[in-house]
Structures are given as structure tokens and as C-alpha cells.
NUBA-442398 format. One record per atom (N, C-alpha, C, O): residue number from 1; residue in three letters; atom name; x, y, z. Coordinates in nm, 3 decimals. Layout:
% NUBA-442398
  seq  type  atom        x        y        z
  NUM   ALA    CA        X        Y        Z
...
This chain:
% NUBA-442398
  seq  type  atom        x        y        z
    1   MET     N    9.705    9.185    7.554
    1   MET    CA    9.688    9.116    7.683
    1   MET     C    9.800    9.153    7.781
    1   MET     O    9.917    9.145    7.743
    2   PRO     N    9.769    9.192    7.905
    2   PRO    CA    9.872    9.219    8.000
    2   PRO     C    9.964    9.105    8.040
    2   PRO     O    9.918    8.991    8.043
    3   LYS     N   10.091    9.129    8.073
    3   LYS    CA   10.177    9.031    8.121
    3   LYS     C   10.217    9.065    8.262
    3   LYS     O   10.249    9.180    8.291
    4   GLU     N   10.215    8.971    8.349
    4   GLU    CA   10.246    8.995    8.494
    4   GLU     C   10.375    8.919    8.539
    4   GLU     O   10.391    8.799    8.517
    5   ASP     N   10.463    8.997    8.603
    5   ASP    CA   10.585    8.933    8.661
    5   ASP     C   10.589    8.961    8.811
    5   ASP     O   10.564    9.073    8.854
    6   SER     N   10.621    8.859    8.890
    6   SER    CA   10.636    8.883    9.025
    6   SER     C   10.765    8.959    9.054
    6   SER     O   10.867    8.932    8.991
    7   ILE     N   10.764    9.050    9.145
    7   ILE    CA   10.885    9.131    9.185
    7   ILE     C   10.934    9.089    9.325
    7   ILE     O   11.054    9.075    9.346
    8   LEU     N   10.843    9.071    9.419
    8   LEU    CA   10.889    9.051    9.552
    8   LEU     C   10.780    8.965    9.629
    8   LEU     O   10.660    8.987    9.615
    9   ASP     N   10.828    8.871    9.705
    9   ASP    CA   10.747    8.796    9.805
    9   ASP     C   10.829    8.773    9.928
    9   ASP     O   10.925    8.695    9.933
   10   THR     N   10.784    8.849   10.029
   10   THR    CA   10.860    8.838   10.157
   10   THR     C   10.767    8.862   10.272
   10   THR     O   10.653    8.903   10.254
   11   LYS     N   10.821    8.833   10.402
   11   LYS    CA   10.744    8.860   10.516
   11   LYS     C   10.835    8.900   10.628
   11   LYS     O   10.954    8.870   10.633
   12   ILE     N   10.769    8.973   10.720
   12   ILE    CA   10.841    9.019   10.835
   12   ILE     C   10.759    8.975   10.960
   12   ILE     O   10.637    8.987   10.965
   13   LYS     N   10.833    8.926   11.058
   13   LYS    CA   10.762    8.870   11.179
   13   LYS     C   10.821    8.945   11.306
   13   LYS     O   10.941    8.967   11.318
   14   TYR     N   10.732    8.981   11.395
   14   TYR    CA   10.775    9.044   11.518
   14   TYR     C   10.679    9.006   11.630
   14   TYR     O   10.558    8.998   11.611
   15   ARG     N   10.739    8.981   11.747
   15   ARG    CA   10.665    8.951   11.868
   15   ARG     C   10.715    9.042   11.975
   15   ARG     O   10.834    9.049   12.006
   16   GLY     N   10.618    9.115   12.032
   16   GLY    CA   10.661    9.205   12.141
   16   GLY     C   10.563    9.323   12.150
   16   GLY     O   10.447    9.309   12.111
   17   VAL     N   10.609    9.438   12.201
   17   VAL    CA   10.526    9.549   12.227
   17   VAL     C   10.545    9.653   12.111
   17   VAL     O   10.657    9.681   12.068
   18   PHE     N   10.437    9.705   12.066
   18   PHE    CA   10.448    9.802   11.956
   18   PHE     C   10.305    9.877   11.947
   18   PHE     O   10.211    9.844   12.020
   19   ASP     N   10.296    9.972   11.859
   19   ASP    CA   10.171   10.043   11.839
   19   ASP     C   10.115   10.009   11.706
   19   ASP     O   10.165   10.058   11.605
   20   LEU     N   10.011    9.924   11.700
   20   LEU    CA    9.956    9.874   11.582
   20   LEU     C    9.902    9.990   11.496
   20   LEU     O    9.925    9.991   11.376
   21   GLU     N    9.831   10.086   11.555
   21   GLU    CA    9.784   10.204   11.487
   21   GLU     C    9.888   10.280   11.418
   21   GLU     O    9.871   10.319   11.303
   22   VAL     N    9.991   10.301   11.482
   22   VAL    CA   10.105   10.375   11.420
   22   VAL     C   10.161   10.299   11.306
   22   VAL     O   10.180   10.358   11.199
   23   LEU     N   10.191   10.169   11.318
   23   LEU    CA   10.238   10.081   11.215
   23   LEU     C   10.141   10.093   11.096
   23   LEU     O   10.187   10.118   10.985
   24   TYR     N   10.018   10.077   11.113
   24   TYR    CA    9.914   10.083   11.007
   24   TYR     C    9.916   10.218   10.930
   24   TYR     O    9.915   10.224   10.807
   25   LEU     N    9.917   10.330   11.013
   25   LEU    CA    9.914   10.464   10.951
   25   LEU     C   10.045   10.500   10.875
   25   LEU     O   10.044   10.563   10.769
   26   LYS     N   10.162   10.456   10.937
   26   LYS    CA   10.289   10.484   10.872
   26   LYS     C   10.306   10.413   10.743
   26   LYS     O   10.352   10.474   10.647
   27   LEU     N   10.270   10.283   10.736
   27   LEU    CA   10.274   10.211   10.608
   27   LEU     C   10.176   10.271   10.509
   27   LEU     O   10.210   10.281   10.391
   28   ARG     N   10.060   10.310   10.549
   28   ARG    CA    9.962   10.372   10.455
   28   ARG     C   10.016   10.499   10.405
   28   ARG     O   10.009   10.521   10.284
   29   ASP     N   10.071   10.589   10.487
   29   ASP    CA   10.129   10.718   10.455
   29   ASP     C   10.246   10.694   10.351
   29   ASP     O   10.255   10.763   10.249
   30   TRP     N   10.332   10.597   10.381
   30   TRP    CA   10.444   10.573   10.285
   30   TRP     C   10.395   10.536   10.149
   30   TRP     O   10.447   10.586   10.050
   31   LEU     N   10.294   10.445   10.139
   31   LEU    CA   10.242   10.405   10.014
   31   LEU     C   10.191   10.522    9.936
   31   LEU     O   10.216   10.533    9.817
   32   MET     N   10.118   10.610   10.002
   32   MET    CA   10.049   10.723    9.939
   32   MET     C   10.163   10.828    9.894
   32   MET     O   10.154   10.887    9.786
   33   ARG     N   10.262   10.846    9.976
   33   ARG    CA   10.375   10.935    9.937
   33   ARG     C   10.447   10.887    9.815
   33   ARG     O   10.500   10.966    9.737
   34   GLU     N   10.448   10.752    9.797
   34   GLU    CA   10.518   10.692    9.679
   34   GLU     C   10.430   10.687    9.554
   34   GLU     O   10.469   10.635    9.450
   35   GLY     N   10.307   10.743    9.569
   35   GLY    CA   10.214   10.750    9.458
   35   GLY     C   10.119   10.641    9.432
   35   GLY     O   10.051   10.635    9.329
   36   TYR     N   10.114   10.549    9.531
   36   TYR    CA   10.013   10.440    9.523
   36   TYR     C    9.871   10.494    9.564
   36   TYR     O    9.859   10.597    9.629
   37   ALA     N    9.770   10.424    9.524
   37   ALA    CA    9.635   10.454    9.563
   37   ALA     C    9.620   10.426    9.702
   37   ALA     O    9.684   10.332    9.749
   38   ASP     N    9.535   10.502    9.784
   38   ASP    CA    9.514   10.485    9.914
   38   ASP     C    9.463   10.338    9.944
   38   ASP     O    9.353   10.299    9.903
   39   PRO     N    9.546   10.262   10.015
   39   PRO    CA    9.508   10.123   10.043
   39   PRO     C    9.380   10.106   10.131
   39   PRO     O    9.313   10.003   10.127
   40   CYS     N    9.352   10.206   10.205
   40   CYS    CA    9.231   10.199   10.294
   40   CYS     C    9.102   10.237   10.218
   40   CYS     O    8.995   10.181   10.243
   41   GLU     N    9.113   10.332   10.127
   41   GLU    CA    8.994   10.372   10.056
   41   GLU     C    8.949   10.273    9.941
   41   GLU     O    8.832   10.238    9.927
   42   ALA     N    9.040   10.235    9.871
   42   ALA    CA    9.007   10.150    9.758
   42   ALA     C    9.058   10.010    9.762
   42   ALA     O    9.011    9.922    9.689
   43   GLY     N    9.155    9.988    9.848
   43   GLY    CA    9.224    9.855    9.834
   43   GLY     C    9.219    9.767    9.967
   43   GLY     O    9.289    9.667    9.976
   44   GLU     N    9.139    9.805   10.064
   44   GLU    CA    9.127    9.717   10.188
   44   GLU     C    9.038    9.599   10.155
   44   GLU     O    8.916    9.607   10.168
   45   LYS     N    9.099    9.488   10.113
   45   LYS    CA    9.026    9.376   10.066
   45   LYS     C    8.958    9.296   10.184
   45   LYS     O    8.855    9.231   10.166
   46   LYS     N    9.020    9.305   10.303
   46   LYS    CA    8.972    9.236   10.417
   46   LYS     C    9.010    9.299   10.538
   46   LYS     O    9.124    9.345   10.550
   47   TYR     N    8.924    9.305   10.630
   47   TYR    CA    8.955    9.342   10.770
   47   TYR     C    8.868    9.254   10.865
   47   TYR     O    8.745    9.266   10.865
   48   SER     N    8.930    9.168   10.942
   48   SER    CA    8.858    9.079   11.031
   48   SER     C    8.921    9.088   11.169
   48   SER     O    9.043    9.095   11.181
   49   GLU     N    8.842    9.087   11.269
   49   GLU    CA    8.883    9.092   11.404
   49   GLU     C    8.811    8.986   11.485
   49   GLU     O    8.688    8.982   11.483
   50   LYS     N    8.879    8.902   11.553
   50   LYS    CA    8.814    8.792   11.633
   50   LYS     C    8.870    8.799   11.778
   50   LYS     O    8.989    8.821   11.800
   51   ILE     N    8.783    8.781   11.870
   51   ILE    CA    8.823    8.780   12.013
   51   ILE     C    8.854    8.631   12.046
   51   ILE     O    8.769    8.543   12.029
   52   LYS     N    8.972    8.608   12.090
   52   LYS    CA    9.023    8.475   12.130
   52   LYS     C    9.061    8.484   12.280
   52   LYS     O    9.076    8.592   12.336
   53   PRO     N    9.076    8.355   12.347
   53   PRO    CA    9.113    8.360   12.483
   53   PRO     C    9.249    8.431   12.513
   53   PRO     O    9.268    8.487   12.621
   54   ASN     N    9.345    8.425   12.414
   54   ASN    CA    9.475    8.477   12.439
   54   ASN     C    9.480    8.620   12.384
   54   ASN     O    9.589    8.678   12.384
   55   GLY     N    9.376    8.680   12.339
   55   GLY    CA    9.370    8.818   12.283
   55   GLY     C    9.302    8.824   12.146
   55   GLY     O    9.255    8.723   12.094
   56   LYS     N    9.297    8.939   12.092
   56   LYS    CA    9.239    8.955   11.960
   56   LYS     C    9.326    8.894   11.845
   56   LYS     O    9.449    8.889   11.853
   57   GLN     N    9.258    8.851   11.746
   57   GLN    CA    9.324    8.803   11.629
   57   GLN     C    9.273    8.902   11.514
   57   GLN     O    9.152    8.912   11.492
   58   VAL     N    9.365    8.970   11.443
   58   VAL    CA    9.330    9.066   11.344
   58   VAL     C    9.396    9.026   11.209
   58   VAL     O    9.514    8.991   11.202
   59   GLU     N    9.315    9.034   11.102
   59   GLU    CA    9.369    9.014   10.967
   59   GLU     C    9.330    9.131   10.879
   59   GLU     O    9.213    9.165   10.869
   60   ILE     N    9.428    9.191   10.817
   60   ILE    CA    9.402    9.302   10.729
   60   ILE     C    9.477    9.271   10.594
   60   ILE     O    9.595    9.236   10.590
   61   VAL     N    9.402    9.286   10.492
   61   VAL    CA    9.461    9.267   10.351
   61   VAL     C    9.449    9.387   10.275
   61   VAL     O    9.336    9.435   10.259
   62   TRP     N    9.557    9.445   10.223
   62   TRP    CA    9.549    9.563   10.135
   62   TRP     C    9.595    9.523    9.993
   62   TRP     O    9.677    9.432    9.979
   63   GLU     N    9.544    9.588    9.890
   63   GLU    CA    9.594    9.580    9.757
   63   GLU     C    9.592    9.716    9.698
   63   GLU     O    9.488    9.781    9.696
   64   THR     N    9.711    9.763    9.648
   64   THR    CA    9.714    9.904    9.593
   64   THR     C    9.807    9.892    9.470
   64   THR     O    9.881    9.795    9.450
   65   SER     N    9.795   10.002    9.387
   65   SER    CA    9.874    9.997    9.264
   65   SER     C    9.899   10.140    9.223
   65   SER     O    9.837   10.233    9.276
   66   LYS     N    9.990   10.156    9.129
   66   LYS    CA   10.014   10.279    9.065
   66   LYS     C   10.063   10.251    8.923
   66   LYS     O   10.125   10.148    8.897
   67   SER     N   10.033   10.343    8.829
   67   SER    CA   10.073   10.327    8.690
   67   SER     C   10.198   10.412    8.662
   67   SER     O   10.218   10.517    8.722
   68   GLU     N   10.282   10.364    8.569
   68   GLU    CA   10.401   10.431    8.525
   68   GLU     C   10.406   10.431    8.374
   68   GLU     O   10.343   10.348    8.308
   69   GLU     N   10.482   10.524    8.318
   69   GLU    CA   10.511   10.528    8.171
   69   GLU     C   10.383   10.532    8.093
   69   GLU     O   10.360   10.443    8.011
   70   GLY     N   10.300   10.628    8.115
   70   GLY    CA   10.169   10.637    8.045
   70   GLY     C   10.081   10.525    8.049
   70   GLY     O   10.019   10.487    7.949
   71   ASP     N   10.072   10.467    8.171
   71   ASP    CA    9.986   10.356    8.201
   71   ASP     C   10.021   10.218    8.134
   71   ASP     O    9.946   10.121    8.139
   72   TYR     N   10.140   10.219    8.072
   72   TYR    CA   10.187   10.095    8.008
   72   TYR     C   10.221    9.991    8.120
   72   TYR     O   10.183    9.874    8.111
   73   PHE     N   10.296   10.038    8.228
   73   PHE    CA   10.334    9.965    8.339
   73   PHE     C   10.240    9.992    8.454
   73   PHE     O   10.194   10.105    8.475
   74   LYS     N   10.211    9.886    8.528
   74   LYS    CA   10.132    9.898    8.654
   74   LYS     C   10.195    9.821    8.766
   74   LYS     O   10.215    9.700    8.752
   75   ILE     N   10.228    9.881    8.872
   75   ILE    CA   10.287    9.814    8.985
   75   ILE     C   10.178    9.777    9.086
   75   ILE     O   10.104    9.866    9.129
   76   VAL     N   10.165    9.657    9.123
   76   VAL    CA   10.071    9.616    9.224
   76   VAL     C   10.138    9.565    9.345
   76   VAL     O   10.233    9.487    9.337
   77   ILE     N   10.086    9.609    9.467
   77   ILE    CA   10.146    9.565    9.592
   77   ILE     C   10.033    9.512    9.669
   77   ILE     O    9.929    9.577    9.677
   78   LYS     N   10.048    9.394    9.729
   78   LYS    CA    9.952    9.328    9.817
   78   LYS     C   10.026    9.317    9.958
   78   LYS     O   10.137    9.265    9.966
   79   ILE     N    9.963    9.365   10.063
   79   ILE    CA   10.012    9.356   10.194
   79   ILE     C    9.912    9.291   10.287
   79   ILE     O    9.795    9.331   10.294
   80   SER     N    9.959    9.190   10.359
   80   SER    CA    9.868    9.120   10.453
   80   SER     C    9.923    9.131   10.591
   80   SER     O   10.041    9.101   10.612
   81   PHE     N    9.842    9.174   10.687
   81   PHE    CA    9.875    9.186   10.821
   81   PHE     C    9.810    9.067   10.898
   81   PHE     O    9.690    9.044   10.884
   82   TYR     N    9.885    8.994   10.976
   82   TYR    CA    9.829    8.895   11.064
   82   TYR     C    9.871    8.919   11.202
   82   TYR     O    9.990    8.909   11.230
   83   VAL     N    9.788    8.949   11.287
   83   VAL    CA    9.817    8.985   11.424
   83   VAL     C    9.747    8.882   11.522
   83   VAL     O    9.625    8.864   11.520
   84   ILE     N    9.832    8.818   11.606
   84   ILE    CA    9.781    8.705   11.693
   84   ILE     C    9.807    8.750   11.840
   84   ILE     O    9.915    8.802   11.871
   85   GLY     N    9.708    8.729   11.931
   85   GLY    CA    9.725    8.754   12.067
   85   GLY     C    9.737    8.900   12.101
   85   GLY     O    9.814    8.937   12.191
   86   LEU     N    9.663    8.985   12.031
   86   LEU    CA    9.671    9.128   12.057
   86   LEU     C    9.604    9.171   12.190
   86   LEU     O    9.487    9.144   12.215
   87   SER     N    9.682    9.237   12.270
   87   SER    CA    9.629    9.289   12.400
   87   SER     C    9.696    9.423   12.429
   87   SER     O    9.807    9.453   12.386
   88   GLU     N    9.624    9.498   12.501
   88   GLU    CA    9.681    9.636   12.543
   88   GLU     C    9.766    9.627   12.668
   88   GLU     O    9.724    9.565   12.765
   89   VAL     N    9.881    9.686   12.669
   89   VAL    CA    9.964    9.698   12.782
   89   VAL     C   10.011    9.839   12.812
   89   VAL     O   10.012    9.925   12.724
   90   GLU     N   10.050    9.864   12.939
   90   GLU    CA   10.096   10.005   12.973
   90   GLU     C   10.244    9.985   12.986
   90   GLU     O   10.291    9.891   13.050
   91   VAL     N   10.318   10.077   12.922
   91   VAL    CA   10.464   10.089   12.925
   91   VAL     C   10.499   10.234   12.968
   91   VAL     O   10.439   10.335   12.932
   92   GLU     N   10.609   10.228   13.053
   92   GLU    CA   10.664   10.363   13.096
   92   GLU     C   10.765   10.411   13.000
   92   GLU     O   10.863   10.341   12.976
   93   ARG     N   10.746   10.529   12.942
   93   ARG    CA   10.840   10.584   12.851
   93   ARG     C   10.859   10.733   12.883
   93   ARG     O   10.763   10.810   12.881
   94   ASP     N   10.984   10.774   12.914
   94   ASP    CA   11.015   10.911   12.947
   94   ASP     C   10.936   10.949   13.070
   94   ASP     O   10.892   11.064   13.077
   95   GLY     N   10.916   10.863   13.166
   95   GLY    CA   10.855   10.899   13.290
   95   GLY     C   10.700   10.898   13.283
   95   GLY     O   10.633   10.926   13.383
   96   LYS     N   10.643   10.866   13.161
   96   LYS    CA   10.493   10.866   13.143
   96   LYS     C   10.452   10.722   13.102
   96   LYS     O   10.520   10.650   13.029
   97   ASN     N   10.335   10.688   13.157
   97   ASN    CA   10.275   10.565   13.116
   97   ASN     C   10.197   10.579   12.990
   97   ASN     O   10.107   10.663   12.981
   98   ILE     N   10.231   10.495   12.890
   98   ILE    CA   10.149   10.495   12.762
   98   ILE     C   10.097   10.366   12.733
   98   ILE     O   10.156   10.265   12.772
   99   LYS     N    9.987   10.361   12.664
   99   LYS    CA    9.923   10.235   12.625
   99   LYS     C    9.969   10.191   12.485
   99   LYS     O    9.956   10.263   12.386
  100   LEU     N   10.024   10.069   12.482
  100   LEU    CA   10.073   10.012   12.347
  100   LEU     C   10.007    9.875   12.334
  100   LEU     O    9.930    9.832   12.420
  101   ASP     N   10.040    9.810   12.224
  101   ASP    CA    9.985    9.677   12.200
  101   ASP     C   10.093    9.579   12.209
  101   ASP     O   10.209    9.606   12.178
  102   LYS     N   10.052    9.458   12.254
  102   LYS    CA   10.147    9.350   12.268
  102   LYS     C   10.085    9.232   12.187
  102   LYS     O    9.970    9.193   12.209
  103   ALA     N   10.165    9.179   12.096
  103   ALA    CA   10.111    9.069   12.004
  103   ALA     C   10.232    9.015   11.927
  103   ALA     O   10.348    9.054   11.941
  104   GLU     N   10.188    8.921   11.845
  104   GLU    CA   10.283    8.861   11.742
  104   GLU     C   10.218    8.908   11.610
  104   GLU     O   10.102    8.881   11.581
  105   VAL     N   10.302    8.980   11.531
  105   VAL    CA   10.251    9.033   11.399
  105   VAL     C   10.334    8.975   11.291
  105   VAL     O   10.455    8.963   11.306
  106   GLU     N   10.272    8.938   11.179
  106   GLU    CA   10.340    8.895   11.057
  106   GLU     C   10.283    8.983   10.946
  106   GLU     O   10.163    8.998   10.927
  107   ILE     N   10.382    9.043   10.872
  107   ILE    CA   10.330    9.126   10.759
  107   ILE     C   10.390    9.062   10.627
  107   ILE     O   10.512    9.046   10.614
  108   LYS     N   10.307    9.031   10.540
  108   LYS    CA   10.354    8.970   10.412
  108   LYS     C   10.336    9.069   10.300
  108   LYS     O   10.228    9.126   10.280
  109   PHE     N   10.449    9.088   10.226
  109   PHE    CA   10.451    9.178   10.114
  109   PHE     C   10.463    9.098    9.981
  109   PHE     O   10.550    9.011    9.970
  110   SER     N   10.381    9.126    9.886
  110   SER    CA   10.406    9.066    9.750
  110   SER     C   10.373    9.178    9.652
  110   SER     O   10.279    9.255    9.671
  111   SER     N   10.457    9.183    9.544
  111   SER    CA   10.431    9.285    9.448
  111   SER     C   10.455    9.227    9.311
  111   SER     O   10.527    9.128    9.297
  112   SER     N   10.394    9.288    9.206
  112   SER    CA   10.408    9.244    9.071
  112   SER     C   10.410    9.356    8.978
  112   SER     O   10.353    9.460    9.010
  113   LEU     N   10.473    9.344    8.862
  113   LEU    CA   10.474    9.438    8.756
  113   LEU     C   10.384    9.391    8.643
  113   LEU     O   10.404    9.281    8.592
  114   ILE     N   10.292    9.466    8.606
  114   ILE    CA   10.203    9.435    8.489
  114   ILE     C   10.245    9.521    8.372
  114   ILE     O   10.239    9.644    8.375
  115   ARG     N   10.289    9.448    8.264
  115   ARG    CA   10.325    9.515    8.144
  115   ARG     C   10.208    9.516    8.043
  115   ARG     O   10.133    9.419    8.035
  116   ASN     N   10.193    9.625    7.966
  116   ASN    CA   10.082    9.641    7.882
  116   ASN     C    9.952    9.645    7.962
  116   ASN     O    9.850    9.592    7.919
  117   ALA     N    9.956    9.708    8.076
  117   ALA    CA    9.838    9.722    8.160
  117   ALA     C    9.718    9.785    8.095
  117   ALA     O    9.604    9.748    8.124
  118   ASN     N    9.741    9.879    8.010
  118   ASN    CA    9.637    9.947    7.947
  118   ASN     C    9.591    9.878    7.810
  118   ASN     O    9.505    9.923    7.735
  119   GLU     N    9.658    9.768    7.791
  119   GLU    CA    9.630    9.689    7.667
  119   GLU     C    9.638    9.772    7.541
  119   GLU     O    9.556    9.757    7.450
  120   SER     N    9.740    9.860    7.536
  120   SER    CA    9.760    9.942    7.414
  120   SER     C    9.830    9.875    7.300
  120   SER     O    9.819    9.915    7.184
  121   TRP     N    9.905    9.770    7.337
  121   TRP    CA    9.983    9.701    7.228
  121   TRP     C    9.917    9.568    7.190
  121   TRP     O    9.877    9.489    7.276
  122   ASP     N    9.907    9.547    7.063
  122   ASP    CA    9.852    9.420    7.011
  122   ASP     C    9.953    9.310    7.044
  122   ASP     O   10.074    9.331    7.043
  123   GLU     N    9.896    9.188    7.075
  123   GLU    CA    9.978    9.078    7.103
  123   GLU     C   10.070    9.028    6.990
  123   GLU     O   10.165    8.953    7.012
  124   THR     N   10.035    9.071    6.872
  124   THR    CA   10.117    9.024    6.752
  124   THR     C   10.222    9.126    6.721
  124   THR     O   10.311    9.098    6.641
  125   SER     N   10.217    9.239    6.778
  125   SER    CA   10.323    9.342    6.742
  125   SER     C   10.459    9.305    6.793
  125   SER     O   10.473    9.230    6.889
  126   LEU     N   10.561    9.361    6.727
  126   LEU    CA   10.696    9.337    6.758
  126   LEU     C   10.730    9.386    6.901
  126   LEU     O   10.793    9.315    6.979
  127   PHE     N   10.689    9.503    6.930
  127   PHE    CA   10.721    9.567    7.066
  127   PHE     C   10.659    9.483    7.178
  127   PHE     O   10.721    9.468    7.283
  128   TYR     N   10.544    9.432    7.159
  128   TYR    CA   10.477    9.353    7.260
  128   TYR     C   10.562    9.226    7.287
  128   TYR     O   10.579    9.188    7.403
  129   LYS     N   10.614    9.163    7.183
  129   LYS    CA   10.690    9.035    7.199
  129   LYS     C   10.828    9.067    7.261
  129   LYS     O   10.885    8.981    7.327
  130   ILE     N   10.884    9.190    7.241
  130   ILE    CA   11.014    9.230    7.294
  130   ILE     C   11.002    9.255    7.441
  130   ILE     O   11.086    9.212    7.521
  131   TYR     N   10.893    9.328    7.476
  131   TYR    CA   10.883    9.362    7.617
  131   TYR     C   10.798    9.261    7.697
  131   TYR     O   10.780    9.277    7.817
């Protein structure tokens, strides 16, 4: 039977001007470079977009994982994006007007380590009890 331990539970908040698409793609690219499954292909658990009077409200939930040490260990990462008041603004950068997003964004990260993920060790074995 697999055993699960929490590794990290944290969040980041930001209010201001940014590029949501770049944030989304950069985080996705980083996860894939680190060997995790593509969170958009297999792990996008939720994508919702609602139009509100103060702008769009977007919620995106990813869950991705990777196996280590012959599939005995599995690292699972869950990332939740909450975007409130999303609107498009024009900003001048290097003498050019570019379109960016203005909103309040909160990104929650949680991760866990699953031991005996492939269920290769019997629960009564000495190694299972040690690890």
C-alpha cells in the first residue's frame, strides 16, 4: 500500500500588470523540463472562466507527477491558479505599446511524495516498515 507524505503547501499572491499567458507557459515548460508529465495534456483538472462586472475570473487546476527510483517514489504536484478581475491593458515598453493583463492572481502549490507507488513491497516486509 502506498504511503503519502506532504512536502510543500504554499501560495503566491500578486496584484498588478503581468502576462497571464507567459506565466502559464513558463510554469508548464519548467515542469516538463524537470521531468513531470505535461500538466495541460494529462493533468489539467479544471479550467473555468467567468465574466464578472470587474473583469474575468479564471480558475485553473493542474496535477502532474513524476516517478523516481524505479517507480518506487512518485512526486505529485498540484498547482491552482485563481485570477480575479482580469482585464487587458496597454503598457508602453521600450517605446512600443504592448497588451498585458491586469488582475489579482493567487497561485497555490502543494506537493507530496508517495512511497511504494508501484506497490512492489508487501506491507508486512521489513523494508516497507523502515521506509
